[in-house]
N, C-alpha and C positions, 0 to 999 in steps of 0.2 A: 532363591538365594539373594534376592534383594526384594523391597514392597513395592509397591505399583507406583507410590509417589516418584520412587527412585529412577524406574523404569522409564515413568510419564517425563522426567526430569532429562532424563537421555533421550526422548524422543525430540524434545525443546532445542535440540545442540545436534540435530539431524542425522540420529542413528534410526534405522527403520528396525522393523523387529527381530530379524534374523542379526542383525550386528549387535543389537544389545545383547538377545541370548549369548551369543557367541563371545562378547567383551566380556560380559560376567562371568562366562567360563573360564575365559583365559585369566581374568584378573583371580579365579579361584586355583587356578591351575599353576600359574606364572610363568609356563611353560609348554608347549602341546604342538602335537600335530595335529592336521586340520581333521582327520580321522577322530582323535581324540576328543578334539572341543568339539564335535560335530555330536557324538553320543553325550557327550556331557552337558550339553546345551538342547539335545532333543532338537537338532537342526538337520536337516536332508544331507548326508556327505556330499551329495552333487554340489550343492548350494554353499558349502562350507569353505572352498579355495576362494570363490569370489567374494564372499564376504569378508573373509581375513585380509586378502590384498585391498579390500574396499578401505579396513579400521586401519590398514596400515599406512595408505594415503592421504586419510584424515587423520594420522597423528597417534593413534590409539593402541597401535602394534609395532613390532619390529619384526621383519624376517630373516630367520638365523638360517642361511645358505647351506644344510647338512643335508645327509640323506638319510630319513626324509627330511624334507623341509619343515623346520617347526616354528614357531612364533614365539616371541617373547612379550611379553605384557610389562607395559610401562608403568609407575606410580602414577594414581590416577591424577593428581596436580601437576605433574611434568605433564601428562598427555594433554589436558587441558590445554595448560601454556600453549605448548607445541602446536594444538588444532586451532587453537586461535591464530598465530603467525601464519598458520597454512591458510585460513580463509581470508586474512588480511590481504596476504599477498595474490591472493585468487580474485579478491574483490578489485585489488588495484589494476591488475592483468585485465579483468574484463571491462573496467572503467575506462582503461586507456585503449583499448578494441573498440569500445561503444564512441569515445571521443573521437577516434580518427575514422570509423565510418560516417560521424557527422558531419565531418569535412569532407567526405569523398564525394565522385561523382555519381556512384551509386545511389546515394541517397537524394539527390535531383531525380535520377532517373527515376526512382520509387515514387517521390512525390508527383512527378509528372503523370507517371501511371494510376495512381490515386483522383488526381483531379481531371482527368481523362473520364475516368470512371465515375466520379461522382455528379460530370454534368448531364450523364443519361440514366442515372438511376434514379428511381419511385422516392422521394423525400420520406416515405414511410419505411424505407427500407433501413435509413439512415437513422435507427433507434436499438436501445439495448439497456440493457442492466448491469450495475454493477455491484459487488457484494463484499461486505467489510470495508471497515473503516479507512483502509490504506490505501483500497482502490480508488475509494471515493474521493478521498483527499489529492492523489495524483491526478484523478479527471479533473476536479476544481483547478488544479494546478495550469493543467493544459488549455483549459477554458479561458481561462483569465490570460494566460500568454498568448491568445490568439484573439483576445478581443481587439476591437478597431477604434470602436466608437463610444460605447457605452456598456457599463456592466450593474444590474441591478441585482440586488442580494437579500432577502429575508432568510432570516435565520433567528435560533433560539438565544436563550443566556448563556449556556455552554458553548453554545456555536461561535458565537462570538470571540468567546478565550481561544477555541481551537483554529477558528480563522486567522486571526492573529497570529497564534502559535505556529502554523502550517504552510499558510500563505502570504505573510505580510512583503515577503520580499518580492513577489511576483505580483502584488497589488502596488507595492510602491513602484515597480518598473512599469506599470499599465498607466499608473497617473503620470509618471515622465512621458509616456507617449500621448499622452493627450486625451486618454479614455477617460469619461465622464463616470465617477464612482457613485453610487447611491447606495445605502445599506437600510433595512429597517429590522431592530432586534431590540428587546425587551432590556432596557438597562437597571442593573442591581448592582449591589454593594459588590457582590464577587466579580462583576467584570468591570467594572468602572475604570482600571488602567488600561484595557483591553479599549475601552469606547474612547477613552481620550487621545491613544493613538492613533486610531482609526480616523476620528474628526480632524486630523492632521491631513489626511490623502482623501477622503470621502466626506460626501455629504453623509448626514446619520440621524437617524431618528427614531425615538423611543417607540416601540410596540405597546407598552405599555399605558399610552395616550390615545390609543385608539379606544372611542366609544362602544359599549359592547365586549362582548367575548372575544377573546385574542386567540388568533391562529398559532398555533404552536405546528412547527415544521421549518424545513430548509429549500428553499428554491434558489437556483441563480441563473439569472438570463443575461445572455451575451449578444450585442448588436441586433436582439430582436428575433435571432434565427437558432441560436444555440440554447440547451436548457439542460440542466441538472436537477432532478427534485428528490428529494429524499422521500422514500415511501416508507420509514421505519422511525419510531418516538425512540431515539436515540437515548432518551433518560431510562426506558425499561429493556434496550436491547442490548445485548453484548456487542462488542466493537467487530468480531467477525461474520454476526449477525445482521449488522447493519445495510441498507438497501437503497440503492438510488437510481433512478431510471433517467437516460440520457435519450435525447432528440436533436437531431438539427431538420427541423422542421417552422418555417416562416409561418404557415398558417398556427402551429397549436403554439410557437413559443411567442408570436407578436400578438394574434388574435385573442387567445386567452390569457397563457400565463403574464404577458406583459399588460394586459388590460386589468387583472386580480393586483400586480404589484401599484399601477399606477392608482386605482380606486382605494388602497390603502393608504400609500405614499400622502395624496391630496387628503384623507379623512383625517390624518397626525396634525 
């Protein structure tokens, strides 16, 4: 009843396959029982009730308490506006819960548990990978927030722009805490504004001035112990497929990554 692009668009706003099928059937019929809509949408009748309740909770349908129970379609623009407000309200509620938790004794208890666990764990176990641009950006933020002494960053031409766009606030706060910030990146006309902004809070060198081949990639080292290393060429990989390797290892971060950074820093 609808083309694939429309179905994909519904997926991006949070509707699963059955929800999309039932919603389209409901729009076509305007009003219907779970059984009628399940048959029209080719969805198992046993799933139709749960799916319709979910659509009602998300703002895409209205429950008509008759016998049998019927479901009424909302005009799509009205439904989208309604679900937008539902999402905003849910987000505000979840954010409030997270803020309350961050100020509770529970967080201190969990932090103590983590600290005690880290003290006896093999450093090689404190490593892993992050997939997707958003996950990597969030890990960058966490590393910067926890940095105490120094922060060394190598990034790409576009990476400088993303660094300023997504991490400038936490970088500025790190600077105010006395963290020494050093950045190596290729300067260009495309990122000159971000470069000039970063110069106000960090030492920054132009990677283009390095003799020989210029390395392409991203690396962030905090206090010589925590490292995140980009494993993909972001210019050729979709944001969802970008991958980063993270580790807390004094040996790897200090003996390898920091040595590489210092070698490049001195040669520019």
